[in-house]
NUKE-433389 format. One record per residue (C-alpha): residue in three letters; x negated, y, z negated. Coordinates in Angstrom, 2 decimals. Example, Ala and Ser with C-alpha at 12.3 -4.5 7.8 and 13.67 -1.06 7.14 Angstrom:
("ALA",(-12.30,-4.50,-7.80)),
("SER",(-13.67,-1.06,-7.14)),
This chain:
("MET",(-172.40,-3.89,-212.38)),
("TYR",(-171.00,-7.21,-213.63)),
("GLY",(-167.49,-5.97,-213.37)),
("LYS",(-167.95,-4.96,-209.74)),
("LEU",(-169.49,-8.27,-208.85)),
("LYS",(-166.66,-10.12,-210.58)),
("THR",(-164.10,-8.06,-208.73)),
("ALA",(-165.84,-8.51,-205.45)),
("LEU",(-166.05,-12.38,-206.05)),
("LEU",(-162.33,-12.66,-206.84)),
("LEU",(-161.36,-10.57,-203.75)),
("LEU",(-163.55,-12.86,-201.59)),
("LEU",(-162.08,-15.97,-203.00)),
("PHE",(-158.49,-14.83,-203.35)),
("PRO",(-157.97,-11.91,-200.84)),
("SER",(-154.34,-11.60,-201.94)),
("ILE",(-155.27,-10.72,-205.57)),
("VAL",(-154.92,-7.03,-206.43)),
("MET",(-155.04,-6.84,-210.27)),
("ALA",(-153.70,-3.32,-210.18)),
("GLN",(-153.11,-1.86,-213.65)),
("LYS",(-150.80,1.16,-213.97)),
("LEU",(-149.62,3.24,-216.85)),
("GLY",(-147.01,6.04,-216.85)),
("PHE",(-143.69,7.21,-217.92)),
("VAL",(-140.07,6.03,-217.67)),
("ALA",(-136.88,7.88,-218.35)),
("GLY",(-133.22,8.00,-217.22)),
("PRO",(-129.50,7.86,-218.05)),
("SER",(-127.49,4.82,-218.97)),
("LEU",(-123.90,3.77,-219.35)),
("ASP",(-123.17,1.84,-222.52)),
("TYR",(-120.36,-0.20,-223.92)),
("GLY",(-119.85,-2.68,-226.65)),
("ILE",(-117.98,-5.95,-225.96)),
("LEU",(-115.82,-7.45,-228.84)),
("SER",(-115.00,-10.97,-228.56)),
("LYS",(-113.33,-13.50,-230.83)),
("VAL",(-110.84,-10.76,-232.10)),
("GLU",(-107.96,-12.25,-233.89)),
("SER",(-104.61,-12.86,-232.24)),
("GLY",(-102.46,-9.73,-232.16)),
("ALA",(-105.27,-7.20,-232.10)),
("VAL",(-106.14,-5.28,-228.97)),
("VAL",(-109.65,-3.69,-228.61)),
("ARG",(-110.65,-1.97,-225.54)),
("PRO",(-114.34,-0.89,-224.94)),
("VAL",(-114.86,2.56,-223.24)),
("PRO",(-118.22,3.10,-221.56)),
("LEU",(-120.05,6.30,-222.55)),
("PRO",(-123.36,7.85,-221.31)),
("GLY",(-126.64,7.41,-223.06)),
("LEU",(-130.37,7.93,-222.23)),
("HIS",(-133.82,6.27,-222.52)),
("ALA",(-137.43,7.50,-222.39)),
("GLY",(-140.87,6.08,-222.96)),
("MET",(-144.00,4.39,-221.58)),
("HIS",(-144.34,1.95,-218.63)),
("PHE",(-147.22,-0.34,-218.12)),
("GLU",(-147.42,-2.44,-215.01)),
("TYR",(-149.90,-5.20,-213.83)),
("ASP",(-149.98,-6.47,-210.37)),
("VAL",(-151.38,-10.03,-210.57)),
("THR",(-151.23,-10.21,-206.73)),
("ASN",(-149.69,-7.89,-204.09)),
("ARG",(-146.53,-10.08,-204.28)),
("TRP",(-145.81,-10.35,-208.04)),
("GLY",(-146.75,-9.24,-211.51)),
("PHE",(-145.35,-8.06,-214.88)),
("ASP",(-144.51,-4.89,-216.70)),
("ILE",(-143.90,-3.82,-220.36)),
("GLN",(-142.02,-0.75,-221.45)),
("VAL",(-141.86,0.77,-224.93)),
("MET",(-139.09,3.30,-225.05)),
("TYR",(-136.39,5.23,-227.24)),
("ALA",(-132.88,4.38,-226.25)),
("MET",(-129.82,6.34,-227.41)),
("ARG",(-126.47,4.32,-226.87)),
("THR",(-123.04,5.87,-227.26)),
("GLN",(-120.01,3.54,-227.44)),
("ARG",(-116.32,3.88,-227.91)),
("TRP",(-113.55,1.30,-228.84)),
("VAL",(-109.72,1.94,-228.65)),
("MET",(-108.01,-0.44,-230.96)),
("SER",(-104.27,-1.16,-231.70)),
("TYR",(-101.79,-3.80,-232.98)),
("PRO",(-98.91,-3.85,-230.52)),
("SER",(-96.72,-5.20,-233.37)),
("MET",(-97.36,-2.09,-235.31)),
("GLY",(-96.04,0.25,-232.58)),
("SER",(-97.89,2.79,-230.43)),
("LEU",(-100.44,4.05,-233.04)),
("GLU",(-104.01,3.65,-231.73)),
("ARG",(-107.22,4.08,-233.53)),
("THR",(-110.64,5.09,-231.82)),
("MET",(-114.14,4.55,-233.10)),
("ASP",(-117.17,6.21,-231.56)),
("ARG",(-120.65,5.14,-232.24)),
("LEU",(-124.03,6.69,-231.50)),
("THR",(-127.20,4.57,-232.25)),
("GLY",(-130.88,5.03,-231.44)),
("TYR",(-133.01,2.01,-230.71)),
("LEU",(-136.71,1.19,-230.08)),
("ASP",(-136.55,-1.06,-226.91)),
("VAL",(-139.41,-3.18,-225.63)),
("PRO",(-138.69,-4.84,-222.35)),
("PHE",(-140.90,-7.39,-220.78)),
("HIS",(-140.33,-8.18,-217.13)),
("PHE",(-141.71,-10.33,-214.32)),
("TYR",(-141.23,-8.95,-210.87)),
("VAL",(-141.63,-9.93,-207.27)),
("ASN",(-142.59,-7.29,-204.61)),
("VAL",(-141.21,-7.16,-201.07)),
("PRO",(-143.22,-4.73,-198.81)),
("LEU",(-141.16,-2.36,-196.67)),
("PRO",(-142.20,0.01,-193.92)),
("ALA",(-143.91,3.37,-194.64)),
("ARG",(-145.57,2.30,-197.89)),
("TRP",(-142.21,1.44,-199.59)),
("VAL",(-141.88,-1.61,-201.72)),
("PHE",(-138.65,-3.43,-202.86)),
("ASN",(-139.11,-4.91,-206.26)),
("ILE",(-136.81,-7.55,-208.05)),
("PHE",(-137.40,-7.88,-211.91)),
("GLY",(-136.12,-9.57,-214.97)),
("GLY",(-136.94,-10.68,-218.46)),
("PRO",(-136.26,-10.45,-222.23)),
("VAL",(-135.83,-7.21,-224.31)),
("PHE",(-136.51,-6.84,-228.01)),
("THR",(-134.59,-3.92,-229.61)),
("CYS",(-134.91,-2.47,-233.11)),
("GLY",(-132.35,-0.09,-234.55)),
("LEU",(-133.62,3.32,-235.81)),
("HIS",(-130.56,5.35,-236.68)),
("GLY",(-126.85,5.39,-236.17)),
("HIS",(-123.53,6.96,-236.89)),
("ASP",(-119.81,6.05,-236.68)),
("TRP",(-116.77,8.31,-236.29)),
("ALA",(-113.18,6.79,-236.48)),
("PHE",(-109.89,8.61,-235.91)),
("GLU",(-106.22,8.26,-234.95)),
("ASN",(-105.27,8.82,-231.44)),
("THR",(-102.83,11.68,-232.24)),
("ALA",(-102.80,15.33,-231.48)),
("LEU",(-104.35,15.98,-234.86)),
("ARG",(-106.98,13.27,-234.46)),
("LYS",(-106.74,12.42,-238.14)),
("PRO",(-109.89,10.75,-239.36)),
("VAL",(-109.39,7.08,-240.55)),
("ASN",(-112.30,7.27,-242.96)),
("GLU",(-115.25,9.32,-243.57)),
("ALA",(-118.10,9.33,-240.96)),
("TYR",(-120.34,6.34,-241.52)),
("GLU",(-124.20,6.67,-241.41)),
("LYS",(-125.49,3.48,-242.91)),
("ILE",(-125.24,1.53,-239.63)),
("PHE",(-128.35,-0.57,-240.20)),
("ASP",(-128.51,-0.71,-243.98)),
("LYS",(-129.32,-4.17,-245.20)),
("ASP",(-126.87,-4.43,-247.94)),
("ASP",(-124.11,-1.92,-246.76)),
("GLY",(-124.60,-1.75,-242.99)),
("ARG",(-122.20,-2.58,-240.18)),
("ILE",(-124.55,-4.24,-237.55)),
("THR",(-127.81,-5.97,-237.68)),
("ARG",(-131.02,-3.87,-237.03)),
("CYS",(-132.66,-6.11,-234.36)),
("GLU",(-131.17,-7.58,-231.23)),
("PHE",(-132.37,-9.85,-228.34)),
("ALA",(-131.35,-9.01,-224.92)),
("LEU",(-131.88,-9.96,-221.34)),
("GLU",(-132.31,-7.48,-218.46)),
("ALA",(-132.47,-7.81,-214.63)),
("GLY",(-132.53,-5.42,-211.87)),
("PHE",(-134.30,-3.97,-208.74)),
("ALA",(-136.54,-1.07,-207.88)),
("PHE",(-137.76,0.91,-204.95)),
("LYS",(-141.47,1.89,-205.24)),
("CYS",(-143.49,4.48,-203.26)),
("ARG",(-147.08,5.04,-204.33)),
("ALA",(-146.79,6.42,-207.94)),
("TYR",(-143.05,6.64,-208.06)),
("GLN",(-140.27,4.23,-208.74)),
("ALA",(-136.42,4.41,-208.91)),
("ARG",(-135.00,1.42,-210.87)),
("ILE",(-131.37,0.11,-211.45)),
("SER",(-130.97,-2.62,-214.06)),
("TYR",(-128.45,-4.25,-216.42)),
("GLN",(-129.21,-5.12,-219.92)),
("HIS",(-127.09,-7.26,-222.30)),
("SER",(-127.61,-8.34,-225.82)),
("VAL",(-127.10,-12.09,-226.53)),
("ASN",(-126.84,-12.21,-230.29)),
("ASN",(-123.98,-11.26,-232.65)),
("SER",(-124.90,-7.82,-234.27)),
("THR",(-121.80,-7.46,-236.41)),
("HIS",(-121.89,-7.82,-240.32)),
("LYS",(-119.11,-9.99,-241.68)),
("ASN",(-118.04,-7.29,-244.12)),
("PHE",(-117.09,-4.72,-241.35)),
("CYS",(-113.68,-4.77,-239.64)),
("TYR",(-113.76,-1.86,-237.09)),
("THR",(-110.99,0.43,-238.63)),
("LEU",(-108.42,-2.37,-238.14)),
("PRO",(-107.54,-4.77,-241.08)),
("LEU",(-109.07,-7.79,-239.25)),
("GLN",(-109.48,-10.95,-241.30)),
("SER",(-112.82,-11.80,-239.75)),
("ALA",(-115.64,-9.66,-237.98)),
("PRO",(-115.46,-9.78,-234.20)),
("TYR",(-118.43,-11.04,-232.13)),
("LEU",(-120.24,-7.87,-230.76)),
("THR",(-122.61,-7.74,-227.82)),
("ASN",(-123.86,-4.61,-226.05)),
("GLY",(-124.03,-3.94,-222.35)),
("GLU",(-126.07,-1.25,-220.72)),
("LEU",(-126.28,-0.18,-217.12)),
("LYS",(-129.52,1.88,-216.58)),
("LEU",(-131.06,4.13,-213.94)),
("SER",(-134.65,4.68,-214.54)),
("PHE",(-137.24,6.87,-212.95)),
("VAL",(-140.92,5.96,-213.36)),
("TYR",(-144.20,7.77,-212.59)),
("LEU",(-147.43,5.76,-212.93)),
("PHE",(-151.22,6.49,-213.00)),
("ASP",(-153.54,3.92,-211.45)),
("LEU",(-155.98,2.81,-214.15)),
("ARG",(-158.52,1.62,-211.69)),
("LYS",(-159.36,5.09,-210.56)),
């Protein structure tokens, strides 16, 4: 009874307040790549985007019918590739492929723009906390035999013998189209911290570790249940 009276009073004083709470599922494909910067002179490193995926839970809170926030907890699989060479060493190229799994927790603020026929256009953005769960590297020469440069590496996030740090901080921004319980979202996520350990040199004899950030273009599909019902 008290809850109903409180809601009625809030709607009477602030008619724009909706306070809708929704919980559901989010999933979709992504396009991932790793950007290596501050690479020493003479080395050429070219990132190649590869497909990934993400899936998890999505919670949404409409503070008013114009804005609100959402939180996602999801598993994200990233696949990345780098083609590396020293032009001074001839035409020999080396390629490294990486597959990593992360726990991603994005937090977004959003603004809703109502459209005809119950459609809503949504703009969102905010920070993302990511924690590495597992990973694997493969490196080989770009020849007909694709000779391995070294053994496949599995200790990606190991504290003492790993290659990249386990936790990252990223920023994400995008837009969505909503219709009732359904959403289609397009966003771009980019890490802002260096995730490369100093003792790892990416199959090339680099004197210092490059600065690595991760970019991810995501297409997400969301289905939500209204918790007020």
